[in-house]
ZAMAR-61744 format. One record per residue: residue number from 1; residue in one letter; x, y, z of N, C-alpha, C in turn. Coordinates in steps of 0.02 Angstrom, whole numbers, plus 32768, in hexadecimal, padded with zeros to 4 digits. Example, Ala and Ser with C-alpha at 12.3 -4.5 7.8 and 13.67 -1.06 7.14 Angstrom:
BEGIN
+-----+------+------+------+------+------+------+------+------+------+------+
! pos ! code !  n.u !  n.v !  n.w ! ca.u ! ca.v ! ca.w !  c.u !  c.v !  c.w !
+-----+------+------+------+------+------+------+------+------+------+------+
!   1 !    a ! 8294 ! 7EE4 ! 8186 ! 8267 ! 7F1F ! 8186 ! 8294 ! 7F5B ! 8186 !
!   2 !    s ! 8282 ! 7F90 ! 8162 ! 82AC ! 7FCB ! 8165 ! 8285 ! 8002 ! 818A !
+-----+------+------+------+------+------+------+------+------+------+------+
***
This chain:
BEGIN
+-----+------+------+------+------+------+------+------+------+------+------+
! pos ! code !  n.u !  n.v !  n.w ! ca.u ! ca.v ! ca.w !  c.u !  c.v !  c.w !
+-----+------+------+------+------+------+------+------+------+------+------+
!   1 !    m ! 8257 ! 81FF ! 81C3 ! 8219 ! 81DA ! 81BA ! 820E ! 81C9 ! 8170 !
!   2 !    l ! 8211 ! 81FC ! 8145 ! 8203 ! 81F0 ! 80FE ! 8235 ! 81C1 ! 80DD !
!   3 !    p ! 8277 ! 81C6 ! 80EB ! 82A5 ! 8196 ! 80CC ! 8297 ! 814E ! 80E1 !
!   4 !    t ! 8285 ! 8142 ! 811F ! 8275 ! 80FE ! 8135 ! 8235 ! 80E6 ! 8114 !
!   5 !    m ! 8204 ! 8111 ! 810F ! 81C6 ! 80FF ! 80EE ! 81D4 ! 80EC ! 80A6 !
!   6 !    r ! 81FD ! 8113 ! 8084 ! 820D ! 8105 ! 803E ! 8234 ! 80C4 ! 8036 !
!   7 !    r ! 825E ! 80B3 ! 8067 ! 8282 ! 8073 ! 8064 ! 8250 ! 8039 ! 8069 !
!   8 !    h ! 8221 ! 803E ! 8097 ! 81ED ! 800B ! 809C ! 81C7 ! 8004 ! 805A !
!   9 !    q ! 81B4 ! 803D ! 803D ! 8190 ! 803B ! 7FFE ! 81B9 ! 801B ! 7FC7 !
!  10 !    e ! 81F8 ! 802C ! 7FC4 ! 8223 ! 8012 ! 7F8E ! 822B ! 7FC6 ! 7F93 !
!  11 !    i ! 8231 ! 7FAD ! 7FCF ! 8236 ! 7F64 ! 7FD8 ! 81F7 ! 7F42 ! 7FBD !
!  12 !    a ! 81BD ! 7F5C ! 7FD0 ! 817E ! 7F40 ! 7FB8 ! 8176 ! 7F4A ! 7F6D !
!  13 !    r ! 818B ! 7F84 ! 7F53 ! 8186 ! 7F91 ! 7F0B ! 81AE ! 7F5E ! 7EE3 !
!  14 !    q ! 81E8 ! 7F4C ! 7EFB ! 8211 ! 7F1A ! 7ED7 ! 81ED ! 7ED7 ! 7ED4 !
!  15 !    t ! 81CD ! 7EC4 ! 7F0B ! 81A7 ! 7E86 ! 7F0B ! 816B ! 7E8B ! 7EDD !
!  16 !    l ! 814A ! 7EC5 ! 7EDC ! 8112 ! 7ECF ! 7EAF ! 8128 ! 7ECB ! 7E66 !
!  17 !    l ! 8163 ! 7EE4 ! 7E56 ! 817D ! 7EDE ! 7E12 ! 8187 ! 7E95 ! 7DFF !
!  18 !    q ! 81A1 ! 7E6D ! 7E2E ! 81A9 ! 7E26 ! 7E22 ! 8166 ! 7E04 ! 7E18 !
!  19 !    a ! 8135 ! 7E17 ! 7E40 ! 80F2 ! 7DFA ! 7E39 ! 80D5 ! 7E0B ! 7DF4 !
!  20 !    e ! 80DC ! 7E49 ! 7DE2 ! 80C1 ! 7E5F ! 7DA1 ! 80E2 ! 7E3A ! 7D68 !
!  21 !    a ! 8123 ! 7E31 ! 7D6C ! 8147 ! 7E0C ! 7D37 ! 812D ! 7DC5 ! 7D30 !
!  22 !    i ! 8121 ! 7DA5 ! 7D68 ! 8106 ! 7D60 ! 7D67 ! 80C0 ! 7D60 ! 7D4A !
!  23 !    l ! 8098 ! 7D91 ! 7D5D ! 8052 ! 7D92 ! 7D48 ! 8049 ! 7DA3 ! 7CFE !
!  24 !    i ! 8075 ! 7DCC ! 7CE2 ! 806A ! 7DE1 ! 7C9D ! 8092 ! 7DB8 ! 7C6A !
!  25 !    r ! 80BE ! 7D8D ! 7C81 ! 80E7 ! 7D68 ! 7C51 ! 80C1 ! 7D33 ! 7C2A !
!  26 !    g ! 8085 ! 7D23 ! 7C40 ! 805D ! 7CF0 ! 7C1E ! 8072 ! 7CAB ! 7C33 !
!  27 !    g ! 8051 ! 7C7A ! 7C17 ! 8061 ! 7C35 ! 7C28 ! 8047 ! 7C23 ! 7C6D !
!  28 !    e ! 805F ! 7BEB ! 7C86 ! 804B ! 7BD3 ! 7CC7 ! 8066 ! 7BFF ! 7CFF !
!  29 !    l ! 803C ! 7C0B ! 7D30 ! 8053 ! 7C2D ! 7D6C ! 8074 ! 7BFA ! 7D99 !
!  30 !    e ! 80B0 ! 7C07 ! 7DAC ! 80D5 ! 7BDA ! 7DD9 ! 80BE ! 7BE7 ! 7E21 !
!  31 !    v ! 809F ! 7BB6 ! 7E3E ! 8083 ! 7BBC ! 7E81 ! 80BA ! 7BCD ! 7EB3 !
!  32 !    v ! 80F3 ! 7BAE ! 7EAC ! 812B ! 7BBB ! 7EDB ! 813E ! 7C05 ! 7ED9 !
!  33 !    d ! 8142 ! 7C22 ! 7E9D ! 8153 ! 7C69 ! 7E97 ! 811E ! 7C95 ! 7EB7 !
!  34 !    l ! 80DF ! 7C85 ! 7EAA ! 80A9 ! 7CAC ! 7EC6 ! 80A7 ! 7CA8 ! 7F12 !
!  35 !    e ! 80B0 ! 7C6C ! 7F2D ! 80B1 ! 7C64 ! 7F76 ! 80E9 ! 7C8D ! 7F94 !
!  36 !    d ! 8124 ! 7C8C ! 7F75 ! 815D ! 7CB1 ! 7F8E ! 814F ! 7CFC ! 7F8E !
!  37 !    i ! 8135 ! 7D15 ! 7F57 ! 8127 ! 7D5D ! 7F52 ! 80F1 ! 7D71 ! 7F84 !
!  38 !    r ! 80BD ! 7D4A ! 7F88 ! 8087 ! 7D5A ! 7FB7 ! 80A1 ! 7D5B ! 7FFF !
!  39 !    a ! 80CA ! 7D2B ! 8011 ! 80E6 ! 7D28 ! 8054 ! 8113 ! 7D64 ! 8062 !
!  40 !    r ! 813D ! 7D75 ! 8031 ! 8169 ! 7DB0 ! 803A ! 8140 ! 7DF0 ! 8041 !
!  41 !    l ! 810D ! 7DF7 ! 8018 ! 80E4 ! 7E34 ! 801C ! 80C0 ! 7E39 ! 805F !
!  42 !    i ! 80A8 ! 7E02 ! 8078 ! 8087 ! 7E04 ! 80B9 ! 80B7 ! 7E1F ! 80EE !
!  43 !    v ! 80F4 ! 7E07 ! 80EE ! 8127 ! 7E1E ! 811E ! 8139 ! 7E67 ! 8111 !
!  44 !    q ! 8146 ! 7E77 ! 80D2 ! 815C ! 7EBC ! 80C0 ! 8126 ! 7EEF ! 80CE !
!  45 !    l ! 80E9 ! 7EE0 ! 80BA ! 80B2 ! 7F0F ! 80C6 ! 80A2 ! 7F14 ! 8110 !
!  46 !    g ! 80AA ! 7EDD ! 8134 ! 80A0 ! 7EDF ! 817C ! 80D4 ! 7F0B ! 819F !
!  47 !    a ! 8113 ! 7F05 ! 818A ! 8148 ! 7F2F ! 81A7 ! 813C ! 7F79 ! 8196 !
!  48 !    y ! 8128 ! 7F86 ! 8158 ! 811A ! 7FCA ! 8142 ! 80E0 ! 7FE8 ! 816A !
!  49 !    t ! 80AB ! 7FC2 ! 8172 ! 8071 ! 7FD9 ! 8198 ! 8084 ! 7FE5 ! 81E0 !
!  50 !    e ! 80AA ! 7FB8 ! 81FD ! 80C0 ! 7FC0 ! 8243 ! 80E9 ! 8000 ! 824B !
!  51 !    f ! 8116 ! 800D ! 821C ! 813E ! 804A ! 821E ! 8111 ! 8088 ! 821C !
!  52 !    k ! 80E1 ! 8088 ! 81EE ! 80B5 ! 80C2 ! 81E8 ! 808C ! 80CB ! 8228 !
!  53 !    h ! 8072 ! 8094 ! 8244 ! 8048 ! 8098 ! 827F ! 806F ! 80A9 ! 82BE !
!  54 !    s ! 80B0 ! 8098 ! 82BF ! 80D8 ! 80A7 ! 82FA ! 80FF ! 80E8 ! 82F5 !
!  55 !    t ! 8109 ! 8101 ! 82B9 ! 8133 ! 813C ! 82B0 ! 8111 ! 8175 ! 828A !
!  56 !    v ! 80FC ! 8167 ! 824C ! 80E2 ! 819B ! 8220 ! 80A1 ! 81B9 ! 823C !
!  57 !    f ! 806F ! 818F ! 8245 ! 802E ! 81A9 ! 8259 ! 802F ! 81C9 ! 829E !
!  58 !    p ! 804D ! 81A9 ! 82D1 ! 804E ! 81CA ! 8313 ! 806F ! 820F ! 8311 !
!  59 !    e ! 80A6 ! 8214 ! 82EC ! 80C8 ! 8255 ! 82E8 ! 809C ! 828A ! 82C8 !
!  60 !    l ! 807D ! 8278 ! 8290 ! 8053 ! 82A9 ! 826E ! 8012 ! 82B7 ! 8295 !
!  61 !    m ! 7FF6 ! 8284 ! 82B3 ! 7FB8 ! 828D ! 82D9 ! 7FC2 ! 82B5 ! 8319 !
!  62 !    a ! 8001 ! 82B8 ! 8330 ! 8010 ! 82DF ! 836C ! 801D ! 8329 ! 835C !
!  63 !    s ! 8018 ! 833B ! 831E ! 8024 ! 8380 ! 8309 ! 7FF5 ! 83AF ! 832F !
!  64 !    t ! 800F ! 83E9 ! 8340 ! 7FE5 ! 841B ! 8360 ! 7FB6 ! 843C ! 832C !
!  65 !    d ! 7FC6 ! 8433 ! 82ED ! 7F9B ! 844B ! 82B7 ! 7F63 ! 8418 ! 82AE !
!  66 !    q ! 7F27 ! 8429 ! 82C0 ! 7EEF ! 83FA ! 82BF ! 7EDE ! 83E1 ! 8279 !
!  67 !    v ! 7EEC ! 8409 ! 8246 ! 7EDF ! 83F2 ! 8202 ! 7F11 ! 83BB ! 81F0 !
!  68 !    v ! 7F50 ! 83C5 ! 8200 ! 7F83 ! 8391 ! 81F4 ! 7F71 ! 8352 ! 821A !
!  69 !    a ! 7F5F ! 8359 ! 8259 ! 7F4D ! 831F ! 8282 ! 7F11 ! 82FA ! 8265 !
!  70 !    s ! 7EE0 ! 8320 ! 824E ! 7EA4 ! 8301 ! 8231 ! 7EB4 ! 82DD ! 81F0 !
!  71 !    l ! 7EDB ! 82FD ! 81C5 ! 7EEE ! 82DD ! 8185 ! 7F18 ! 829F ! 8192 !
!  72 !    a ! 7F43 ! 82A1 ! 81C4 ! 7F6B ! 8266 ! 81D5 ! 7F3D ! 822D ! 81EB !
!  73 !    g ! 7F09 ! 823E ! 8210 ! 7ED8 ! 820B ! 8224 ! 7EB5 ! 81ED ! 81E8 !
!  74 !    q ! 7EA7 ! 8216 ! 81B5 ! 7E8A ! 81FC ! 8178 ! 7EBB ! 81CF ! 8152 !
!  75 !    m ! 7EFA ! 81E1 ! 8152 ! 7F2D ! 81B6 ! 8133 ! 7F30 ! 8173 ! 8156 !
!  76 !    k ! 7F2E ! 8174 ! 8198 ! 7F2F ! 8136 ! 81BF ! 7EF3 ! 810B ! 81AD !
!  77 !    s ! 7EBA ! 812A ! 81A7 ! 7E7D ! 8106 ! 8195 ! 7E85 ! 80E6 ! 814F !
!  78 !    r ! 7EA0 ! 810B ! 8120 ! 7EAB ! 80EF ! 80DD ! 7EDD ! 80B6 ! 80DF !
!  79 !    c ! 7F10 ! 80BC ! 8109 ! 7F41 ! 8086 ! 8111 ! 7F1E ! 8047 ! 812B !
!  80 !    d ! 7EF3 ! 8050 ! 815D ! 7ECE ! 8018 ! 8179 ! 7EA1 ! 7FF8 ! 8144 !
!  81 !    q ! 7E82 ! 8022 ! 811B ! 7E56 ! 8008 ! 80E6 ! 7E7F ! 7FE0 ! 80B3 !
!  82 !    m ! 7EBA ! 7FF8 ! 80A1 ! 7EE3 ! 7FD4 ! 8071 ! 7EFC ! 7F92 ! 808F !
!  83 !    a ! 7F0D ! 7F93 ! 80CE ! 7F23 ! 7F54 ! 80EF ! 7EE9 ! 7F22 ! 80F0 !
!  84 !    a ! 7EAD ! 7F3A ! 80FE ! 7E73 ! 7F0D ! 80FE ! 7E65 ! 7EF3 ! 80B8 !
!  85 !    f ! 7E6D ! 7F1D ! 8086 ! 7E64 ! 7F08 ! 8040 ! 7E96 ! 7ED0 ! 802F !
!  86 !    y ! 7ED5 ! 7ED9 ! 8043 ! 7F07 ! 7EA7 ! 8033 ! 7EFA ! 7E65 ! 8058 !
!  87 !    r ! 7EE7 ! 7E6A ! 8098 ! 7ED6 ! 7E2D ! 80BE ! 7E9B ! 7E09 ! 809E !
!  88 !    r ! 7E69 ! 7E2F ! 8088 ! 7E2F ! 7E10 ! 8066 ! 7E45 ! 7DEC ! 8026 !
!  89 !    y ! 7E70 ! 7E0C ! 8001 ! 7E8A ! 7DEE ! 7FC3 ! 7EAD ! 7DAC ! 7FD2 !
!  90 !    i ! 7ED8 ! 7DAB ! 8003 ! 7EFD ! 7D6E ! 8016 ! 7ECC ! 7D38 ! 802D !
!  91 !    t ! 7E9A ! 7D4C ! 8054 ! 7E69 ! 7D1C ! 806D ! 7E3D ! 7D01 ! 8034 !
!  92 !    e ! 7E27 ! 7D2D ! 8008 ! 7DFB ! 7D19 ! 7FD1 ! 7E1F ! 7CF1 ! 7F9B !
!  93 !    w ! 7E61 ! 7CF8 ! 7F98 ! 7E88 ! 7CD6 ! 7F65 ! 7EBE ! 7CAA ! 7F84 !
!  94 !    p ! 7EAB ! 7C76 ! 7FA8 ! 7EDD ! 7C47 ! 7FC0 ! 7EFD ! 7C25 ! 7F83 !
!  95 !    i ! 7F37 ! 7C09 ! 7F8D ! 7F5B ! 7BEA ! 7F55 ! 7F30 ! 7BB6 ! 7F32 !
!  96 !    s ! 7F08 ! 7B92 ! 7F57 ! 7EDD ! 7B5F ! 7F37 ! 7EAE ! 7B7F ! 7F04 !
!  97 !    r ! 7E92 ! 7BB9 ! 7F13 ! 7E66 ! 7BDB ! 7EE4 ! 7E8E ! 7BF7 ! 7EA9 !
!  98 !    v ! 7ECA ! 7C10 ! 7EB7 ! 7EF5 ! 7C29 ! 7E82 ! 7F01 ! 7BF2 ! 7E4E !
!  99 !    i ! 7F10 ! 7BB7 ! 7E67 ! 7F1D ! 7B7E ! 7E3A ! 7EE0 ! 7B6E ! 7E10 !
! 100 !    e ! 7EA6 ! 7B70 ! 7E2F ! 7E67 ! 7B5F ! 7E0C ! 7E52 ! 7B94 ! 7DDA !
! 101 !    q ! 7E61 ! 7BD4 ! 7DEA ! 7E48 ! 7C0B ! 7DC0 ! 7E81 ! 7C39 ! 7DAB !
! 102 !    r ! 7EB5 ! 7C1C ! 7D8F ! 7EF0 ! 7C43 ! 7D7D ! 7EE2 ! 7C7E ! 7D4F !
! 103 !    a ! 7EBA ! 7C74 ! 7D1C ! 7EAC ! 7CAA ! 7CEC ! 7E8A ! 7CE5 ! 7D0F !
! 104 !    l ! 7E59 ! 7CD8 ! 7D38 ! 7E37 ! 7D0D ! 7D5C ! 7E66 ! 7D2E ! 7D8F !
! 105 !    y ! 7E90 ! 7D05 ! 7DAE ! 7EBE ! 7D1F ! 7DE1 ! 7EEE ! 7D54 ! 7DC5 !
! 106 !    r ! 7F06 ! 7D4A ! 7D89 ! 7F36 ! 7D7B ! 7D6C ! 7F1A ! 7DC2 ! 7D6F !
! 107 !    g ! 7EDC ! 7DCA ! 7D58 ! 7EBE ! 7E0D ! 7D58 ! 7EB5 ! 7E29 ! 7D9E !
! 108 !    v ! 7E9E ! 7DFF ! 7DCB ! 7E93 ! 7E14 ! 7E10 ! 7ED6 ! 7E28 ! 7E30 !
! 109 !    a ! 7F08 ! 7DFF ! 7E27 ! 7F4A ! 7E0D ! 7E45 ! 7F69 ! 7E4C ! 7E28 !
! 110 !    l ! 7F63 ! 7E55 ! 7DE6 ! 7F7E ! 7E92 ! 7DC7 ! 7F5A ! 7ED1 ! 7DE2 !
! 111 !    d ! 7F19 ! 7ECB ! 7DEE ! 7EF4 ! 7F03 ! 7E0C ! 7F0F ! 7F12 ! 7E52 !
! 112 !    v ! 7F1E ! 7EDE ! 7E79 ! 7F39 ! 7EE8 ! 7EBD ! 7F7D ! 7F0A ! 7EB9 !
! 113 !    v ! 7FA7 ! 7EF4 ! 7E8B ! 7FE9 ! 7F13 ! 7E82 ! 7FE1 ! 7F5D ! 7E73 !
! 114 !    g ! 7FB4 ! 7F6E ! 7E45 ! 7FA9 ! 7FB4 ! 7E33 ! 7F8F ! 7FDD ! 7E6D !
! 115 !    r ! 7F60 ! 7FC1 ! 7E93 ! 7F45 ! 7FE6 ! 7ECC ! 7F7B ! 7FF3 ! 7F01 !
! 116 !    l ! 7FA5 ! 7FC1 ! 7F0D ! 7FDB ! 7FCB ! 7F3E ! 800C ! 8001 ! 7F26 !
! 117 !    r ! 801E ! 7FFF ! 7EE7 ! 804B ! 8033 ! 7ECC ! 802D ! 8078 ! 7ED3 !
! 118 !    r ! 7FEE ! 8080 ! 7EC0 ! 7FCD ! 80C2 ! 7EC5 ! 7FCA ! 80D8 ! 7F0E !
! 119 !    h ! 7FBE ! 80A9 ! 7F3B ! 7FBB ! 80B9 ! 7F82 ! 7FFE ! 80D4 ! 7F9A !
! 120 !    f ! 8034 ! 80B5 ! 7F86 ! 8077 ! 80CC ! 7F99 ! 8084 ! 8113 ! 7F80 !
! 121 !    v ! 8073 ! 8120 ! 7F41 ! 807E ! 8162 ! 7F24 ! 8056 ! 8197 ! 7F4B !
! 122 !    r ! 8019 ! 8187 ! 7F58 ! 7FEE ! 81B6 ! 7F7D ! 8007 ! 81C2 ! 7FC4 !
! 123 !    e ! 8019 ! 818D ! 7FE7 ! 8032 ! 8195 ! 802B ! 8071 ! 81C0 ! 802C !
! 124 !    d ! 809D ! 81B3 ! 7FFE ! 80DB ! 81D9 ! 7FFB ! 80CB ! 8223 ! 7FF1 !
! 125 !    a ! 80A0 ! 8233 ! 7FC1 ! 808E ! 8278 ! 7FB3 ! 806C ! 8298 ! 7FF0 !
! 126 !    d ! 8041 ! 8273 ! 8011 ! 801E ! 828D ! 804C ! 804E ! 829D ! 8084 !
! 127 !    v ! 807D ! 8270 ! 8091 ! 80AD ! 827C ! 80C7 ! 80DA ! 82B7 ! 80B6 !
! 128 !    v ! 80EF ! 82BC ! 8078 ! 8118 ! 82F5 ! 8063 ! 80F2 ! 8336 ! 806F !
! 129 !    r ! 80B3 ! 8337 ! 805B ! 808B ! 8375 ! 8063 ! 8083 ! 8387 ! 80AD !
! 130 !    l ! 8079 ! 8355 ! 80D6 ! 806D ! 8364 ! 811D ! 80AD ! 8373 ! 8144 !
! 131 !    t ! 80E6 ! 835B ! 812C ! 8124 ! 8365 ! 8152 ! 8151 ! 839A ! 8133 !
! 132 !    e ! 8154 ! 839E ! 80F1 ! 8183 ! 83CB ! 80D1 ! 8163 ! 8409 ! 80B4 !
! 133 !    r ! 8123 ! 8406 ! 80A2 ! 8100 ! 843F ! 8085 ! 80BC ! 8447 ! 80A6 !
! 134 !    p ! 80BB ! 8451 ! 80E7 ! 807B ! 8452 ! 810A ! 804B ! 8488 ! 80F3 !
! 135 !    a ! 8063 ! 84BE ! 80D5 ! 8036 ! 84F2 ! 80BD ! 8008 ! 84D8 ! 8086 !
! 136 !    e ! 801E ! 84A5 ! 8061 ! 7FF7 ! 848A ! 802A ! 7FB8 ! 8465 ! 8041 !
! 137 !    y ! 7FB8 ! 844B ! 807E ! 7F7F ! 8422 ! 8093 ! 7F3E ! 8449 ! 8096 !
! 138 !    a ! 7F42 ! 848B ! 809A ! 7F06 ! 84B3 ! 809F ! 7EE4 ! 84BE ! 805C !
! 139 !    k ! 7F05 ! 84AC ! 8025 ! 7EE8 ! 84B7 ! 7FE3 ! 7EB1 ! 8484 ! 7FD6 !
! 140 !    g ! 7E7C ! 849B ! 7FB7 ! 7E41 ! 8471 ! 7FAA ! 7E4F ! 842F ! 7F88 !
! 141 !    p ! 7E72 ! 842C ! 7F4E ! 7E7B ! 83EB ! 7F2D ! 7E9F ! 83B8 ! 7F59 !
! 142 !    w ! 7ECE ! 83D0 ! 7F81 ! 7EF3 ! 83A3 ! 7FAD ! 7EC3 ! 8384 ! 7FE0 !
! 143 !    l ! 7E97 ! 83AD ! 7FFC ! 7E69 ! 8393 ! 802E ! 7E3A ! 835F ! 800E !
! 144 !    r ! 7E24 ! 836C ! 7FD1 ! 7DF9 ! 833C ! 7FB0 ! 7E1F ! 82FC ! 7FA2 !
! 145 !    s ! 7E5E ! 8301 ! 7F8D ! 7E84 ! 82C5 ! 7F7C ! 7E91 ! 829A ! 7FB9 !
! 146 !    m ! 7E93 ! 82B9 ! 7FF3 ! 7E9E ! 8292 ! 8031 ! 7E63 ! 8265 ! 8040 !
! 147 !    t ! 7E28 ! 8277 ! 8029 ! 7DED ! 824F ! 803B ! 7DD8 ! 8220 ! 8003 !
! 148 !    d ! 7DF8 ! 8224 ! 7FC9 ! 7DE8 ! 81F5 ! 7F92 ! 7E02 ! 81B1 ! 7FA5 !
! 149 !    t ! 7DE0 ! 817C ! 7F8C ! 7DF8 ! 8139 ! 7F99 ! 7E14 ! 811A ! 7F5B !
+-----+------+------+------+------+------+------+------+------+------+------+
***
C-alpha cells in the first residue's frame, strides 16, 4: 500500500515542481504550460485520491483497533477537504482569470503547490504511523496533529 501511495505522490510532486518553476521564473506566464500542468494535476490527484479511497482508507478503517479506524476516518476527511480545496481553486481560477490577473495568480498558485506538498508529507507520515508503528498513534502530539488542518 505505502509504495503505491508514494508512487502516486511522486508523480504529482514532479508536476508540482514543474508548476513551481514556471511560477517563480518571472516574466510572462505561458498559458499553454499552465493549462497542461493543471490538466495533468487534475488527473494525477484524481488517481491518487481514487487509490486512497479504494485501498488505503478502507484497509485502515477496517482495523479492529478502533483508534486506528477512527484516525483513518479523519485522514479520509482531510483528503476530502484537500480535494475540495483544489477543486475550488480550479473553479475560482479558470484560465481566463489567470490571464487577466497573472500577478495575483502567481501567489495563489504557489500557495496551492505548498499546501499540496505539505498534505503529501502529512499523509505519508500518518499512514506510516498507522501501518508500521501503530503504538505511536496513542501518543498525545500525534493525536493532535491528526486533527490539525
